[in-house]
C-alpha positions in Angstrom: 35.0 22.6 -27.2 31.5 23.8 -26.5 32.1 26.9 -28.5 29.8 27.8 -31.4 30.9 31.3 -32.4 33.9 32.1 -34.6 34.8 33.7 -37.9 37.5 33.2 -40.6 37.7 35.6 -43.6 40.3 35.7 -46.3 41.4 38.6 -48.5 42.4 37.1 -51.8 43.8 38.7 -55.0 41.2 37.9 -57.6 43.7 37.6 -60.5 46.3 35.3 -58.8 44.1 33.7 -56.0 46.9 34.5 -53.6 46.1 35.2 -50.0 46.7 38.9 -49.1 45.4 38.9 -45.5 42.9 37.2 -43.2 40.8 37.9 -40.1 40.2 35.2 -37.5 38.0 35.7 -34.5 36.8 33.3 -31.8 38.2 30.8 -29.3 41.6 29.3 -30.4 42.0 31.7 -33.3 45.7 32.0 -32.5 46.0 28.2 -33.2 44.9 28.8 -36.8 46.8 31.9 -37.8 50.1 30.1 -38.6 48.7 28.3 -41.5 47.5 31.5 -43.1 50.8 33.3 -42.3 52.7 30.5 -44.2 50.2 30.7 -47.1 50.9 34.5 -47.4 54.7 34.1 -47.0 55.0 31.4 -49.7 52.3 32.7 -52.1 50.0 29.7 -51.6 46.6 30.2 -53.3 43.2 30.0 -51.7 42.5 27.0 -53.8 45.6 25.2 -52.5 44.7 26.1 -48.9 41.3 24.5 -49.4 42.8 21.4 -51.0 45.1 20.8 -48.0 43.9 18.1 -45.6 42.3 19.6 -42.5 41.5 17.1 -39.7 37.8 16.5 -38.8 36.4 17.5 -36.4 38.7 20.4 -35.7 38.6 24.2 -35.6 41.1 24.1 -38.5 38.2 23.2 -40.8 37.1 26.9 -40.6 40.2 27.8 -42.5 39.5 25.2 -45.1 35.9 26.3 -45.5 36.9 30.0 -45.8 39.3 29.0 -48.6 36.6 27.0 -50.4 34.2 29.9 -49.9 36.5 32.2 -51.9 35.3 30.1 -54.9 31.7 29.8 -53.7 32.2 26.2 -52.6 32.2 26.5 -48.8 30.2 23.9 -46.8 29.7 25.8 -43.6 29.9 29.5 -44.6 26.7 31.3 -43.8 
């Protein structure tokens, strides 16, 4: 997509690992927000979001990496 700038941050409850909120910025951020909305609605944990298959190479990997970074395991987080 010739875009190199973007940001995905999750706000997660430390005790339950449930997603409380998220910030997405960058091109096509609106294409990613639905996954995070469903995670919040159904109480899906950050670990579960990270374990979900995210196609490669896609911008959806930003969500996966942010979920992994909650536990210090992100590949691309800087």
